[in-house]
PDB file of the backbone (N, CA, C, O) and the ligand in Angstrom, with CONECT records:
HET     ZN  A 101       1
ATOM      1  N   MET A   1      11.967   6.540-173.828  1.00  0.00           N
ATOM      2  CA  MET A   1      11.398   7.677-173.210  1.00  0.00           C
ATOM      3  C   MET A   1      12.366   8.915-173.061  1.00  0.00           C
ATOM      4  O   MET A   1      13.448   8.782-172.491  1.00  0.00           O
ATOM      5  N   ALA A   2      11.993  10.010-173.538  1.00  0.00           N
ATOM      6  CA  ALA A   2      12.869  11.171-173.622  1.00  0.00           C
ATOM      7  C   ALA A   2      12.889  11.573-172.113  1.00  0.00           C
ATOM      8  O   ALA A   2      11.827  11.882-171.572  1.00  0.00           O
ATOM      9  N   THR A   3      14.007  11.577-171.449  1.00  0.00           N
ATOM     10  CA  THR A   3      14.135  12.234-170.015  1.00  0.00           C
ATOM     11  C   THR A   3      15.053  13.345-170.275  1.00  0.00           C
ATOM     12  O   THR A   3      15.544  13.586-171.378  1.00  0.00           O
ATOM     13  N   LYS A   4      15.264  14.028-169.168  1.00  0.00           N
ATOM     14  CA  LYS A   4      16.152  15.201-168.983  1.00  0.00           C
ATOM     15  C   LYS A   4      17.632  14.831-169.387  1.00  0.00           C
ATOM     16  O   LYS A   4      18.371  15.520-170.090  1.00  0.00           O
ATOM     17  N   LYS A   5      17.923  13.631-168.817  1.00  0.00           N
ATOM     18  CA  LYS A   5      19.274  13.022-169.046  1.00  0.00           C
ATOM     19  C   LYS A   5      19.628  12.659-170.352  1.00  0.00           C
ATOM     20  O   LYS A   5      20.725  12.994-170.798  1.00  0.00           O
ATOM     21  N   VAL A   6      18.824  12.009-171.021  1.00  0.00           N
ATOM     22  CA  VAL A   6      19.106  11.206-172.376  1.00  0.00           C
ATOM     23  C   VAL A   6      18.415  12.098-173.423  1.00  0.00           C
ATOM     24  O   VAL A   6      18.871  12.002-174.562  1.00  0.00           O
ATOM     25  N   GLY A   7      17.423  12.925-173.234  1.00  0.00           N
ATOM     26  CA  GLY A   7      16.818  13.782-174.312  1.00  0.00           C
ATOM     27  C   GLY A   7      16.198  12.934-175.281  1.00  0.00           C
ATOM     28  O   GLY A   7      15.554  11.946-174.926  1.00  0.00           O
ATOM     29  N   SER A   8      16.352  13.263-176.525  1.00  0.00           N
ATOM     30  CA  SER A   8      15.639  12.699-177.701  1.00  0.00           C
ATOM     31  C   SER A   8      16.093  11.287-177.986  1.00  0.00           C
ATOM     32  O   SER A   8      15.395  10.504-178.631  1.00  0.00           O
ATOM     33  N   THR A   9      17.418  10.943-177.434  1.00  0.00           N
ATOM     34  CA  THR A   9      18.032   9.628-177.550  1.00  0.00           C
ATOM     35  C   THR A   9      17.292   8.440-176.766  1.00  0.00           C
ATOM     36  O   THR A   9      17.514   7.240-176.929  1.00  0.00           O
ATOM     37  N   GLY A  10      16.525   8.919-176.033  1.00  0.00           N
ATOM     38  CA  GLY A  10      15.707   7.947-175.177  1.00  0.00           C
ATOM     39  C   GLY A  10      15.068   6.913-175.872  1.00  0.00           C
ATOM     40  O   GLY A  10      14.657   5.900-175.306  1.00  0.00           O
ATOM     41  N   ARG A  11      14.955   7.143-177.188  1.00  0.00           N
ATOM     42  CA  ARG A  11      14.193   6.338-178.011  1.00  0.00           C
ATOM     43  C   ARG A  11      14.958   5.067-178.306  1.00  0.00           C
ATOM     44  O   ARG A  11      14.388   4.066-178.742  1.00  0.00           O
ATOM     45  N   PHE A  12      16.357   5.124-178.044  1.00  0.00           N
ATOM     46  CA  PHE A  12      17.249   3.917-178.375  1.00  0.00           C
ATOM     47  C   PHE A  12      17.203   3.093-177.164  1.00  0.00           C
ATOM     48  O   PHE A  12      17.522   1.910-177.288  1.00  0.00           O
ATOM     49  N   GLY A  13      16.850   3.540-175.991  1.00  0.00           N
ATOM     50  CA  GLY A  13      16.837   2.616-174.850  1.00  0.00           C
ATOM     51  C   GLY A  13      18.203   2.350-174.257  1.00  0.00           C
ATOM     52  O   GLY A  13      18.955   3.299-174.036  1.00  0.00           O
ATOM     53  N   ALA A  14      18.521   1.240-174.019  1.00  0.00           N
ATOM     54  CA  ALA A  14      19.942   0.993-173.434  1.00  0.00           C
ATOM     55  C   ALA A  14      20.882   0.720-174.477  1.00  0.00           C
ATOM     56  O   ALA A  14      22.067   0.503-174.223  1.00  0.00           O
ATOM     57  N   ARG A  15      20.364   0.720-175.769  1.00  0.00           N
ATOM     58  CA  ARG A  15      21.275   0.069-176.961  1.00  0.00           C
ATOM     59  C   ARG A  15      22.269   1.033-177.320  1.00  0.00           C
ATOM     60  O   ARG A  15      22.244   2.178-176.868  1.00  0.00           O
ATOM     61  N   TYR A  16      23.039   0.672-178.018  1.00  0.00           N
ATOM     62  CA  TYR A  16      24.275   1.139-178.891  1.00  0.00           C
ATOM     63  C   TYR A  16      25.375   2.093-177.924  1.00  0.00           C
ATOM     64  O   TYR A  16      26.345   2.629-178.461  1.00  0.00           O
ATOM     65  N   GLY A  17      25.116   2.227-176.517  1.00  0.00           N
ATOM     66  CA  GLY A  17      26.154   2.711-175.957  1.00  0.00           C
ATOM     67  C   GLY A  17      26.134   4.111-175.515  1.00  0.00           C
ATOM     68  O   GLY A  17      25.697   4.888-176.364  1.00  0.00           O
ATOM     69  N   ARG A  18      26.486   4.610-174.435  1.00  0.00           N
ATOM     70  CA  ARG A  18      26.492   5.913-173.912  1.00  0.00           C
ATOM     71  C   ARG A  18      27.064   6.972-174.732  1.00  0.00           C
ATOM     72  O   ARG A  18      26.517   8.064-174.885  1.00  0.00           O
ATOM     73  N   LYS A  19      28.233   6.614-175.287  1.00  0.00           N
ATOM     74  CA  LYS A  19      29.096   7.725-175.948  1.00  0.00           C
ATOM     75  C   LYS A  19      28.374   7.999-177.397  1.00  0.00           C
ATOM     76  O   LYS A  19      28.255   9.123-177.885  1.00  0.00           O
ATOM     77  N   VAL A  20      27.960   6.906-177.943  1.00  0.00           N
ATOM     78  CA  VAL A  20      27.284   7.227-179.395  1.00  0.00           C
ATOM     79  C   VAL A  20      25.881   7.909-179.156  1.00  0.00           C
ATOM     80  O   VAL A  20      25.454   8.789-179.903  1.00  0.00           O
ATOM     81  N   ARG A  21      25.248   7.468-178.135  1.00  0.00           N
ATOM     82  CA  ARG A  21      23.993   8.281-177.949  1.00  0.00           C
ATOM     83  C   ARG A  21      24.202   9.692-177.653  1.00  0.00           C
ATOM     84  O   ARG A  21      23.507  10.554-178.190  1.00  0.00           O
ATOM     85  N   GLN A  22      25.211   9.993-176.747  1.00  0.00           N
ATOM     86  CA  GLN A  22      25.548  11.373-176.518  1.00  0.00           C
ATOM     87  C   GLN A  22      25.886  12.163-177.822  1.00  0.00           C
ATOM     88  O   GLN A  22      25.589  13.350-177.958  1.00  0.00           O
ATOM     89  N   ARG A  23      26.452  11.511-178.657  1.00  0.00           N
ATOM     90  CA  ARG A  23      26.906  12.265-179.915  1.00  0.00           C
ATOM     91  C   ARG A  23      25.634  12.537-180.743  1.00  0.00           C
ATOM     92  O   ARG A  23      25.442  13.616-181.303  1.00  0.00           O
ATOM     93  N   VAL A  24      24.782  11.508-180.788  1.00  0.00           N
ATOM     94  CA  VAL A  24      23.486  11.852-181.690  1.00  0.00           C
ATOM     95  C   VAL A  24      22.617  12.945-181.137  1.00  0.00           C
ATOM     96  O   VAL A  24      21.940  13.693-181.842  1.00  0.00           O
ATOM     97  N   LEU A  25      22.691  12.991-179.652  1.00  0.00           N
ATOM     98  CA  LEU A  25      21.980  13.911-178.791  1.00  0.00           C
ATOM     99  C   LEU A  25      22.428  15.462-179.206  1.00  0.00           C
ATOM    100  O   LEU A  25      21.596  16.348-179.401  1.00  0.00           O
ATOM    101  N   ALA A  26      23.752  15.639-179.304  1.00  0.00           N
ATOM    102  CA  ALA A  26      24.463  16.854-179.571  1.00  0.00           C
ATOM    103  C   ALA A  26      23.947  17.349-180.946  1.00  0.00           C
ATOM    104  O   ALA A  26      23.611  18.520-181.129  1.00  0.00           O
ATOM    105  N   VAL A  27      23.902  16.378-181.916  1.00  0.00           N
ATOM    106  CA  VAL A  27      23.562  16.760-183.276  1.00  0.00           C
ATOM    107  C   VAL A  27      21.973  17.043-183.370  1.00  0.00           C
ATOM    108  O   VAL A  27      21.514  17.988-184.011  1.00  0.00           O
ATOM    109  N   GLU A  28      21.158  16.076-182.627  1.00  0.00           N
ATOM    110  CA  GLU A  28      19.838  16.270-182.604  1.00  0.00           C
ATOM    111  C   GLU A  28      19.269  17.565-181.938  1.00  0.00           C
ATOM    112  O   GLU A  28      18.217  18.085-182.310  1.00  0.00           O
ATOM    113  N   LYS A  29      20.060  18.050-180.906  1.00  0.00           N
ATOM    114  CA  LYS A  29      19.570  19.327-180.381  1.00  0.00           C
ATOM    115  C   LYS A  29      19.776  20.382-181.291  1.00  0.00           C
ATOM    116  O   LYS A  29      18.982  21.320-181.223  1.00  0.00           O
ATOM    117  N   LYS A  30      20.688  20.423-182.139  1.00  0.00           N
ATOM    118  CA  LYS A  30      20.954  21.533-182.925  1.00  0.00           C
ATOM    119  C   LYS A  30      20.112  21.423-183.993  1.00  0.00           C
ATOM    120  O   LYS A  30      19.870  22.463-184.605  1.00  0.00           O
ATOM    121  N   LEU A  31      19.485  20.154-184.452  1.00  0.00           N
ATOM    122  CA  LEU A  31      18.698  20.078-185.611  1.00  0.00           C
ATOM    123  C   LEU A  31      17.149  20.443-185.138  1.00  0.00           C
ATOM    124  O   LEU A  31      16.258  20.873-185.870  1.00  0.00           O
ATOM    125  N   LYS A  32      17.077  20.200-183.931  1.00  0.00           N
ATOM    126  CA  LYS A  32      15.446  20.658-183.554  1.00  0.00           C
ATOM    127  C   LYS A  32      15.268  22.027-182.964  1.00  0.00           C
ATOM    128  O   LYS A  32      14.162  22.496-182.693  1.00  0.00           O
ATOM    129  N   ALA A  33      16.427  22.655-182.774  1.00  0.00           N
ATOM    130  CA  ALA A  33      16.554  24.010-182.236  1.00  0.00           C
ATOM    131  C   ALA A  33      15.842  24.982-183.310  1.00  0.00           C
ATOM    132  O   ALA A  33      15.798  24.683-184.504  1.00  0.00           O
ATOM    133  N   LYS A  34      15.316  26.110-182.815  1.00  0.00           N
ATOM    134  CA  LYS A  34      14.932  27.008-183.930  1.00  0.00           C
ATOM    135  C   LYS A  34      16.058  27.772-184.086  1.00  0.00           C
ATOM    136  O   LYS A  34      16.746  28.263-183.191  1.00  0.00           O
ATOM    137  N   HIS A  35      16.247  27.865-185.586  1.00  0.00           N
ATOM    138  CA  HIS A  35      17.491  28.711-186.003  1.00  0.00           C
ATOM    139  C   HIS A  35      17.167  29.947-186.459  1.00  0.00           C
ATOM    140  O   HIS A  35      15.967  30.186-186.597  1.00  0.00           O
ATOM    141  N   LYS A  36      18.073  30.905-186.760  1.00  0.00           N
ATOM    142  CA  LYS A  36      17.966  32.323-187.184  1.00  0.00           C
ATOM    143  C   LYS A  36      17.702  32.452-188.548  1.00  0.00           C
ATOM    144  O   LYS A  36      18.641  31.951-189.166  1.00  0.00           O
ATOM    145  N   CYS A  37      16.827  32.910-189.316  1.00  0.00           N
ATOM    146  CA  CYS A  37      16.711  33.137-190.737  1.00  0.00           C
ATOM    147  C   CYS A  37      17.682  34.080-191.161  1.00  0.00           C
ATOM    148  O   CYS A  37      17.800  35.158-190.579  1.00  0.00           O
ATOM    149  N   PRO A  38      18.510  33.703-192.294  1.00  0.00           N
ATOM    150  CA  PRO A  38      19.411  34.546-192.915  1.00  0.00           C
ATOM    151  C   PRO A  38      18.638  35.782-193.602  1.00  0.00           C
ATOM    152  O   PRO A  38      19.209  36.856-193.788  1.00  0.00           O
ATOM    153  N   TYR A  39      17.338  35.560-193.954  1.00  0.00           N
ATOM    154  CA  TYR A  39      16.919  36.716-194.509  1.00  0.00           C
ATOM    155  C   TYR A  39      16.103  37.634-193.785  1.00  0.00           C
ATOM    156  O   TYR A  39      16.256  38.843-193.959  1.00  0.00           O
ATOM    157  N   CYS A  40      15.249  37.188-192.988  1.00  0.00           N
ATOM    158  CA  CYS A  40      14.559  37.998-192.029  1.00  0.00           C
ATOM    159  C   CYS A  40      14.831  38.138-190.470  1.00  0.00           C
ATOM    160  O   CYS A  40      14.179  38.751-189.626  1.00  0.00           O
ATOM    161  N   LYS A  41      15.918  37.433-190.351  1.00  0.00           N
ATOM    162  CA  LYS A  41      16.645  37.515-189.069  1.00  0.00           C
ATOM    163  C   LYS A  41      15.727  36.842-187.752  1.00  0.00           C
ATOM    164  O   LYS A  41      15.980  37.054-186.566  1.00  0.00           O
ATOM    165  N   LYS A  42      14.792  36.127-188.186  1.00  0.00           N
ATOM    166  CA  LYS A  42      13.827  35.680-187.120  1.00  0.00           C
ATOM    167  C   LYS A  42      14.075  34.441-186.812  1.00  0.00           C
ATOM    168  O   LYS A  42      14.625  33.766-187.682  1.00  0.00           O
ATOM    169  N   LEU A  43      13.782  33.875-185.656  1.00  0.00           N
ATOM    170  CA  LEU A  43      14.233  32.329-185.096  1.00  0.00           C
ATOM    171  C   LEU A  43      12.986  31.509-185.529  1.00  0.00           C
ATOM    172  O   LEU A  43      12.160  31.102-184.712  1.00  0.00           O
ATOM    173  N   GLN A  44      12.912  31.317-186.728  1.00  0.00           N
ATOM    174  CA  GLN A  44      11.741  30.530-187.382  1.00  0.00           C
ATOM    175  C   GLN A  44      12.177  29.477-188.263  1.00  0.00           C
ATOM    176  O   GLN A  44      11.421  28.789-188.950  1.00  0.00           O
ATOM    177  N   VAL A  45      13.484  29.379-188.210  1.00  0.00           N
ATOM    178  CA  VAL A  45      14.057  28.245-189.344  1.00  0.00           C
ATOM    179  C   VAL A  45      13.891  26.966-188.661  1.00  0.00           C
ATOM    180  O   VAL A  45      14.168  26.818-187.471  1.00  0.00           O
ATOM    181  N   LYS A  46      13.361  25.887-189.543  1.00  0.00           N
ATOM    182  CA  LYS A  46      13.295  24.657-189.183  1.00  0.00           C
ATOM    183  C   LYS A  46      13.846  23.709-190.312  1.00  0.00           C
ATOM    184  O   LYS A  46      13.855  24.206-191.438  1.00  0.00           O
ATOM    185  N   ARG A  47      14.287  22.474-190.188  1.00  0.00           N
ATOM    186  CA  ARG A  47      14.876  21.557-191.023  1.00  0.00           C
ATOM    187  C   ARG A  47      13.600  20.829-191.594  1.00  0.00           C
ATOM    188  O   ARG A  47      12.746  20.232-190.939  1.00  0.00           O
ATOM    189  N   LEU A  48      13.662  21.026-193.098  1.00  0.00           N
ATOM    190  CA  LEU A  48      12.833  20.151-193.782  1.00  0.00           C
ATOM    191  C   LEU A  48      13.165  18.574-194.162  1.00  0.00           C
ATOM    192  O   LEU A  48      12.401  17.611-194.103  1.00  0.00           O
ATOM    193  N   ALA A  49      14.646  18.627-194.599  1.00  0.00           N
ATOM    194  CA  ALA A  49      15.149  17.426-194.975  1.00  0.00           C
ATOM    195  C   ALA A  49      16.660  17.687-194.724  1.00  0.00           C
ATOM    196  O   ALA A  49      17.021  18.812-194.379  1.00  0.00           O
ATOM    197  N   SER A  50      17.501  16.733-194.878  1.00  0.00           N
ATOM    198  CA  SER A  50      18.891  17.013-194.687  1.00  0.00           C
ATOM    199  C   SER A  50      19.558  17.957-195.755  1.00  0.00           C
ATOM    200  O   SER A  50      19.704  17.771-196.963  1.00  0.00           O
ATOM    201  N   GLY A  51      19.915  19.004-194.979  1.00  0.00           N
ATOM    202  CA  GLY A  51      20.442  20.214-195.686  1.00  0.00           C
ATOM    203  C   GLY A  51      19.589  21.208-196.314  1.00  0.00           C
ATOM    204  O   GLY A  51      20.006  22.183-196.939  1.00  0.00           O
ATOM    205  N   ILE A  52      18.176  20.860-196.081  1.00  0.00           N
ATOM    206  CA  ILE A  52      17.280  22.033-196.476  1.00  0.00           C
ATOM    207  C   ILE A  52      16.460  22.578-195.486  1.00  0.00           C
ATOM    208  O   ILE A  52      15.751  21.833-194.809  1.00  0.00           O
ATOM    209  N   TRP A  53      16.470  23.902-195.304  1.00  0.00           N
ATOM    210  CA  TRP A  53      15.925  24.562-194.136  1.00  0.00           C
ATOM    211  C   TRP A  53      14.857  25.515-194.715  1.00  0.00           C
ATOM    212  O   TRP A  53      14.926  26.009-195.841  1.00  0.00           O
ATOM    213  N   PHE A  54      13.868  25.719-193.834  1.00  0.00           N
ATOM    214  CA  PHE A  54      12.708  26.529-194.230  1.00  0.00           C
ATOM    215  C   PHE A  54      12.400  27.643-193.101  1.00  0.00           C
ATOM    216  O   PHE A  54      12.421  27.286-191.924  1.00  0.00           O
ATOM    217  N   CYS A  55      12.133  28.904-193.413  1.00  0.00           N
ATOM    218  CA  CYS A  55      11.925  29.749-192.438  1.00  0.00           C
ATOM    219  C   CYS A  55      10.206  29.899-192.508  1.00  0.00           C
ATOM    220  O   CYS A  55       9.555  30.064-193.539  1.00  0.00           O
ATOM    221  N   ASN A  56       9.668  29.792-191.107  1.00  0.00           N
ATOM    222  CA  ASN A  56       8.156  29.811-191.118  1.00  0.00           C
ATOM    223  C   ASN A  56       7.609  31.326-191.278  1.00  0.00           C
ATOM    224  O   ASN A  56       6.434  31.552-191.566  1.00  0.00           O
ATOM    225  N   SER A  57       8.542  32.312-191.072  1.00  0.00           N
ATOM    226  CA  SER A  57       8.046  33.654-190.943  1.00  0.00           C
ATOM    227  C   SER A  57       8.095  34.209-192.447  1.00  0.00           C
ATOM    228  O   SER A  57       7.087  34.744-192.907  1.00  0.00           O
ATOM    229  N   CYS A  58       9.202  34.091-193.179  1.00  0.00           N
ATOM    230  CA  CYS A  58       9.221  34.709-194.431  1.00  0.00           C
ATOM    231  C   CYS A  58       9.207  33.684-195.497  1.00  0.00           C
ATOM    232  O   CYS A  58       9.423  34.025-196.660  1.00  0.00           O
ATOM    233  N   LYS A  59       8.960  32.399-195.170  1.00  0.00           N
ATOM    234  CA  LYS A  59       8.643  31.194-196.198  1.00  0.00           C
ATOM    235  C   LYS A  59       9.840  30.919-197.141  1.00  0.00           C
ATOM    236  O   LYS A  59       9.644  30.312-198.194  1.00  0.00           O
ATOM    237  N   ALA A  60      11.050  31.340-196.796  1.00  0.00           N
ATOM    238  CA  ALA A  60      12.223  31.137-197.517  1.00  0.00           C
ATOM    239  C   ALA A  60      12.694  29.780-197.310  1.00  0.00           C
ATOM    240  O   ALA A  60      12.877  29.347-196.172  1.00  0.00           O
ATOM    241  N   LYS A  61      12.920  29.019-198.455  1.00  0.00           N
ATOM    242  CA  LYS A  61      13.455  27.691-198.228  1.00  0.00           C
ATOM    243  C   LYS A  61      14.933  27.898-198.934  1.00  0.00           C
ATOM    244  O   LYS A  61      15.169  28.413-200.027  1.00  0.00           O
ATOM    245  N   PHE A  62      15.792  27.377-198.043  1.00  0.00           N
ATOM    246  CA  PHE A  62      17.285  27.444-198.587  1.00  0.00           C
ATOM    247  C   PHE A  62      18.104  26.393-198.289  1.00  0.00           C
ATOM    248  O   PHE A  62      17.560  25.594-197.528  1.00  0.00           O
ATOM    249  N   SER A  63      19.399  26.059-198.668  1.00  0.00           N
ATOM    250  CA  SER A  63      20.055  24.956-198.353  1.00  0.00           C
ATOM    251  C   SER A  63      21.188  25.343-197.264  1.00  0.00           C
ATOM    252  O   SER A  63      21.582  26.503-197.141  1.00  0.00           O
ATOM    253  N   GLY A  64      21.606  24.426-196.599  1.00  0.00           N
ATOM    254  CA  GLY A  64      22.579  24.572-195.643  1.00  0.00           C
ATOM    255  C   GLY A  64      23.285  23.485-195.250  1.00  0.00           C
ATOM    256  O   GLY A  64      23.451  22.669-196.155  1.00  0.00           O
ATOM    257  N   LYS A  65      23.766  23.197-194.181  1.00  0.00           N
ATOM    258  CA  LYS A  65      24.466  21.876-193.708  1.00  0.00           C
ATOM    259  C   LYS A  65      23.415  21.059-193.326  1.00  0.00           C
ATOM    260  O   LYS A  65      22.293  21.543-193.174  1.00  0.00           O
ATOM    261  N   ALA A  66      23.673  19.675-193.120  1.00  0.00           N
ATOM    262  CA  ALA A  66      22.724  18.703-192.934  1.00  0.00           C
ATOM    263  C   ALA A  66      22.070  18.748-191.691  1.00  0.00           C
ATOM    264  O   ALA A  66      20.964  18.228-191.545  1.00  0.00           O
ATOM    265  N   TYR A  67      22.710  19.374-190.709  1.00  0.00           N
ATOM    266  CA  TYR A  67      22.215  19.420-189.293  1.00  0.00           C
ATOM    267  C   TYR A  67      21.993  20.773-188.616  1.00  0.00           C
ATOM    268  O   TYR A  67      21.189  21.000-187.711  1.00  0.00           O
ATOM    269  N   THR A  68      22.851  21.654-189.212  1.00  0.00           N
ATOM    270  CA  THR A  68      22.491  23.074-188.857  1.00  0.00           C
ATOM    271  C   THR A  68      22.396  23.749-190.293  1.00  0.00           C
ATOM    272  O   THR A  68      22.743  23.209-191.343  1.00  0.00           O
ATOM    273  N   PRO A  69      21.828  25.114-190.142  1.00  0.00           N
ATOM    274  CA  PRO A  69      21.588  25.635-191.383  1.00  0.00           C
ATOM    275  C   PRO A  69      22.764  26.523-191.964  1.00  0.00           C
ATOM    276  O   PRO A  69      22.750  27.007-193.095  1.00  0.00           O
ATOM    277  N   LYS A  70      23.836  26.679-190.990  1.00  0.00           N
ATOM    278  CA  LYS A  70      25.033  27.314-191.391  1.00  0.00           C
ATOM    279  C   LYS A  70      26.113  26.372-191.387  1.00  0.00           C
ATOM    280  O   LYS A  70      27.246  26.730-191.708  1.00  0.00           O
TER     281      LYS A  70
HETATM  282 ZN    ZN A 101      12.897  34.504-192.683  1.00  0.00          ZN2+
END
């Protein structure tokens, strides 16, 4: 379960250890957050796949880092 404390890593339950889960959480927070589009400057960019980002506003599809657009 996703709680305030463990966030999206709640799906792992008590497995894998706290440190690893915290590391995953830091990455997933960035991944799921709305990012700024380099073309229209709006906060509408979401990740389609690893390294592929899509702007819901101007429909631009561009490459970036695996977990963050930049
Ligand atoms: Zn855009």
